[in-house]
C-alpha positions, 0 to 999 in steps of 0.5 A, spaced: 225 875 357 222 875 364 220 882 366 221 884 373 219 890 378 222 893 383 218 895 389 221 901 394 227 904 391 231 907 397 236 901 398 243 901 394 241 894 392 237 897 387 242 900 383 246 893 384 240 889 381 239 894 376 246 894 373 245 886 373 238 886 369 239 892 365 246 893 364 249 892 357 252 885 356 259 887 356 258 888 364 261 883 368 255 884 373 250 882 367 245 877 367 241 875 361 234 873 361 230 878 365 230 886 365 227 891 370 221 894 367 217 897 372 219 901 379 214 901 385 215 907 389 214 907 396 214 914 399 221 914 395 224 921 393 222 923 386 229 925 384 232 918 386 226 915 381 228 919 376 235 918 376 234 910 376 229 911 370 234 915 366 240 911 368 237 904 366 232 906 362 225 904 366 219 907 363 214 905 367 213 908 375 207 905 379 206 907 386 202 901 389 205 894 389 198 891 387 198 895 381 206 892 379 203 885 379 200 885 372 205 888 369 211 884 371 213 876 371 216 876 378 219 882 383 224 884 387 221 887 394 228 891 396 225 896 401 230 897 407 224 897 413 223 890 413 217 891 418 213 893 411 216 887 407 209 884 408 205 889 406 209 890 400 210 883 398 203 881 399 199 883 393 205 880 389 204 873 392 197 873 392 198 875 384 202 868 384 208 873 382 215 870 384 218 874 389 225 876 392 224 880 399 231 883 401 234 882 407 231 882 413 226 878 410 221 881 417 222 883 423 217 878 427 216 871 426 209 872 425 210 876 418 216 871 416 211 866 417 205 869 413 210 871 407 211 864 406 204 862 407 202 866 402 207 864 397 205 857 398 198 858 398 198 862 391 204 857 388 208 864 388 216 862 389 219 866 395 226 867 396 229 872 401 237 872 403 243 876 404 248 876 399 254 874 403 250 867 403 253 866 396 259 870 397 266 868 393 269 868 400 265 864 404 264 859 398 272 858 398 272 857 405 267 851 405 271 848 400 277 848 403 274 844 409 271 840 404 266 835 407 268 836 415 262 839 419 263 846 422 261 845 429 262 853 431 262 859 427 265 865 430 262 872 425 263 879 426 261 885 422 258 892 423 252 895 424 245 894 428 241 888 429 236 887 424 238 890 418 245 888 418 245 882 423 241 878 417 248 877 414 251 873 419 245 869 421 244 868 414 251 866 414 250 861 419 244 858 416 248 857 409 254 854 413 250 850 419 243 849 417 237 850 421 237 847 428 238 853 433 235 852 439 237 858 443 240 865 443 242 870 448 245 877 447 250 881 451 248 887 448 251 894 450 251 901 447 256 900 441 255 892 440 250 886 440 254 879 442 250 873 440 251 867 442 247 861 438 246 854 441 244 848 436 240 843 439 245 838 437 251 841 441 253 846 435 254 853 437 256 860 433 258 867 436 256 873 432 258 880 434 255 887 431 259 893 432 254 899 431 259 904 429 264 900 426 266 900 419 270 894 416 268 888 412 264 882 414 268 876 417 269 870 420 272 863 422 269 856 421 271 851 426 271 844 425 273 837 429 280 837 424 282 845 424 279 852 422 279 856 415 277 864 416 274 868 411 274 876 409 268 878 405 271 883 400 268 882 393 261 885 390 259 879 386 255 876 391 249 881 388 250 877 382 250 870 385 244 872 389 240 874 382 242 868 379 239 864 384 233 868 384 232 868 376 232 860 376 227 860 381 223 866 377 224 861 371 220 856 374 225 853 379 225 851 386 227 856 391 233 856 393 233 856 400 228 852 404 223 856 407 224 854 414 231 856 414 229 863 411 224 864 417 229 861 422 234 866 420 229 872 422 227 868 429 235 868 431 234 876 430 227 876 434 230 872 440 237 876 440 232 882 440 228 879 446 234 877 450 237 884 450 231 887 453 232 882 458 239 882 460 241 877 456 237 871 458 237 865 453 231 866 449 229 859 446 226 859 439 220 855 441 218 861 445 217 865 438 211 860 436 207 865 431 199 866 432 197 861 426 197 854 427 202 852 422 209 852 424 216 850 421 219 844 424 226 847 426 222 852 431 217 847 434 
């Protein structure tokens, strides 16, 4: 049985993942092979922590990620604030613990690259993803177009740029792979409108509606036609944890590290573009301070 710990418990994803690993085997979300045994609070409300302990039978609570490392075999870093993920995950990666870092992985390319470097330097597998990458509706759409290449993806969803935009950039990554060359963002008060250009001529358009409510959805275009999808189910949480558990059991990271970094880089480029009147920002402008660089961003 793999012992798991959670860092930061304010997100609703904590409830989903606790249900997956600590529920009764009769629960359709339940996954065998791991259990959440400890929580690491990060300025979280005591009432929230107590509720999770009581609901999911978790006895141990610590306040620092470094204190969690000796207690667990792997960790889930689930804070909503992506700018804190590097500091939260670093002690666990340095201890060699496989980590799932929730979306968004980071708010800067430097932080995302540093997380990858820590994972590689310490032999600690790392995964960061939006669960929508694994949703059944997207999988069905991809099955429908079979082996046809997606030449354009048009995606739309609610929310602001970093916390919710990663859902859309991660779907693009899953469907079209790496290779984004430039990003422009014609942002207004109520929305972000991103245009992504790939180096090989493919493209994607992503729209985030800040005040809207509704499902993430999209249309995938090939040279033969198109197929649409609307995300309605919630089993993508379980699908995501299936990949993480396989990695934690000694498998390979399910997403290439350069793909995870590129998904963040697209958001950073979109943020810069919005501040500069919609200028197309090349990802090559976002080189991290360290010499090591991933191929898709050179």
